N, C-alpha and C positions, 0 to 999 in steps of 0.2 A: 504494500500500500504506500502510495506516494505521500510523504508528510506535507502538510500545508503550513503556510506562514501564519503565525498567530495574528489575530486581529489587532489593529492599532487601538490603543487606549491612551488618550492624552494624559500627560502628567499634570496634576493639579497643584503641585507644591509651588510655593512662591520662590522666585529667583533671588538668590542671596548675593549675586554679583551685581555690580553697578554698571550695567550696559547703557551707554549714552544713547539718547534718542534725538530726533530732529527738533523737539521742543526744548532741549537743553541748550540755552542760548550761549553758554560758555564755549560750546563746540562749533558754533555757527557764526561766522563773521557778519552775516547779513540779518541776523535776528538777535540783536542784543537786548538784554533786559533793562528796565528802568534804573536798576542799580549799577549798571556798567560804569566803571570809573572813567571811561572815555568821555562821557557827557560833561563831566566837570572840567575837562580840558578845552571846552568850547571857548572861542574868542569872545572876550568881554571887556568892557570898560567900567571902571569903578570910580565913583565920585564920592568923596568924603563930605562930612558935614561942613556947613558954611563957617564954622568957628575957626577953621584953618584954611584960609583962602588959597594960599600958596600951594599947600599940599593938595588941595582939591584940584587946582589947575594941572598940577603935575600928573596926578593919577588919571585924570580924564583924558589926557593926551597919550597915555601909554597903555595900549590894549594888552590884556592878559590872555593866556591860553593860546593854543596853536591849531586847534581844530575848527573848521568852519562847517556848519550844518545847514541843510536846506530841507524844506518841506515841499513835497510834490502836491500840486493842486491842479485838478482838471479844469479845462475851460468850461464855464466862464468865471469860476469862483476865484481864481487868482486875481483877475481884474476887479472883481467886486471888493476884495479885501484891500487892494492897493489904491482904490479910489475912495475908500472910507465907508462904502455902503455896508460892508460885512464886518461887524465888530466882534463876532464870536465865530470861531472855527469849530465845527463838530467832528468828533472822531470816536471810534470805538475803543479807545484806550487813552490813558492819561498821559499828558506830556511829561517827560522826565523832569524832575524837580530842578536839576542843574541847568536846564535850558530856560527857566523862568527868569524874568527881569523884575527887579524890585524897584518900586517908585522912590523918588528922591523926597526926603523930608528934611526939616531944618536941623534935626538932632541925630539923624542916622545917615549912614552912607547908602548909596544906591548902586545897583549893578545892572548893566545893560547888556543883554545877549541878543545880538541881531541874527535872526534866522532868515536865510535866503528863501524867496518864493520861487519854486521851480515849476513852471507851467507845463502840463502835458496835454495831449489831445483828448478830447472828450471820448470816453469809452464806456465800458460796462460799469454799472453802479457798484461801488465798493470793491472794485478789482483794479489793481494797478496793471497797466499794459506795458510797463517798463521792465526790462531785465534788471538783475541785481546790480550790474555795473553798466552805466549808460553815459554817453557823451552829453555835455552841457554846452549850449550855445548862449553867448552873451548878446546884449543888444546891438553891439557894433560888429558882430560876426555875421558876415554875409555869405559864408560858404554854403553852397547848395548841399542839402543832405536829405536823403529819402528814408534812412533807417530811423528807428526809434531814438528820440532825443528829448531833452528837457530844455526849456528856455528860462534862463536866469533873469527874471523880469524886475525884481525888487527885493525888499527885505521888510521884516516886521519884528516886533517883540511881543511876547505874551506875558501878561502880568500874573495870571493864576489859572489853574485848571480845576474844574469841578465836575461832579457827576450828576446828570439828570436822573431823578428818581421816579418821575411820573410823566405820562404823556402830556398832561396839562401843563406842567412846568416847561416841557420842551416846546409846546405850541405857543406859549406866551412869548417866548423869545424868537419867534419866527422872523420878526422884522429885523432881528440882529444877526441871526445865522443864515437867513434866506433859504432855508431848507424846508420844502413842503413835506408834511408828514406822510403824504401818499407816495412820495418818490422812493427810490431805492436807498437813498441816504436818510430817509425819515425815521421816525420813532418805531422801535420794534421791541416787543417784550422778550424776544429771544436773545438779545445781545445788549451789552452795556452801551451807554451813550455819554460822552464827555463833551464839555464845552471848554474851549481854550479862549480866554478873553484877550483880545488884541489891545496892545498898548499903543506904541507908535509904529509908523510905517513909512516907506519911501520907495520911489520908483527909480530904477537905474536908467541912466542915459549914456550917450556916447562918451561923456567926459568923466563919469563917475566910476567906470570899470575899464580895465585894461583889455587888450586884444588877445590875451592868452587863451588857450583852449583848456577847458576844464573837464573833469570826469567826476561823476557822482557815484558813490559806492553805498548801497543800501545798508543801513545799520539797524533799523527797526520799522517795519511796516512802510509808511510813506516818508520816513525821515532818512535822509541821505547825508553822507559826509562828502564834502566837495574838496577837490585838490586839483592843482595844475597838472595837466597831462604832459607826458614826456614826448618823445619823438613820434612822428607819424601824424596823419591827418585825422580829423574827427571821424570820417567814414571808416578808417582802419580800426579805430578804437571800438566803434560800435560793432563792426563786423566780427572782431575777435571776441567780443563779450556778449553778443546778442543771444547766443544759445547756452550761456553759462548756467549751470545748475548747481544748487546747493547740495553738497554731499558731505558725509562724514569722512574723516581721515581713515585710511585703511587700518591704521594701528588701533582704532577704537571700535571697529566693527566686530560683529559676531564671528566666531570661528566657524569653519564649514559645518561642523557638527557640535552645536552647543550642548554640553552634557549637564548643565545646571538645572534643566527642567523648564526654563522660561520659554524656550522654543521647542515645539514638539519634534521629537527625533524621528521624523518620517522618512522612510526610504522612498526613493524615486521609483517610477514604474520600471525603468530599465534595471535598477538594482534588484527589485523584487523578482523580475523575470529571470535574472541571472541566478538568484537563489533557488528558484523553482527548477531551473535546468540542472543546477548542481545537485539538488536533491534527487531528481530523476536518475542522473548518472550514478549516484551512490547507491540508489535502490537497485539498479540493474546489476552493478558490480556485486552487491550482496546476494542477489538471486542467483548469479552465476556461480558464486562460491558455494552456496547451499546445494546447488544442483550437482 
């Protein structure tokens, strides 16, 4: 009688090993958490209290931090914000605290963190059409480009971030965030909704930005880090990064056969067929010896 392979029964024990997953932001450069230390390295200017005028002037003229961040906004919301019509930006997540600007008061210092507004073409609601690394065009960049890209149109500051708790609260602010509740960006009970309050804002023109080519690297959802591009044209950068995917390093992935129980130890169809063939051959040999 030919022996059969035993039926598969998944192991139910909990994995004791720390296998990284795609939502573990420390392993993914394009999905950083709000607690990422890089947010605190954002470019900022600090103004001290008016009691020390000389110190105030000096600190205001010397920006701190080395990272420049930008926010992707689809048409037409970028223009709405930069013309003053949109005073609250709505998102499904809270703005990292390190990117908030504090208002100036007579007895306390203030910190200004300018976030670039990166305009993208209108697309599907709630879905970014941009790859994780994408070229950025400035206002005075006239290079023709047909691949996905972002337009660096201006900047703004956000003074605080809060969470909407009810539909009524969200709809009361409709004149501020300009989002219709019936749209894909509107209120939903299935996901959180945050409001980012706009402080100051400005529009870039030909004199306010240089002609360098920039690249935006996604850090969290629609927040990108902006840096000057090296050699090559904008089209070359987009072509080389358009199909980039976020993957885990090979050293942190599962072994081919994880023995800890977190992944079912299932044989492939080819492997099971090979076992059945081996069992049949052993059975024939055993019958030959008995004969």
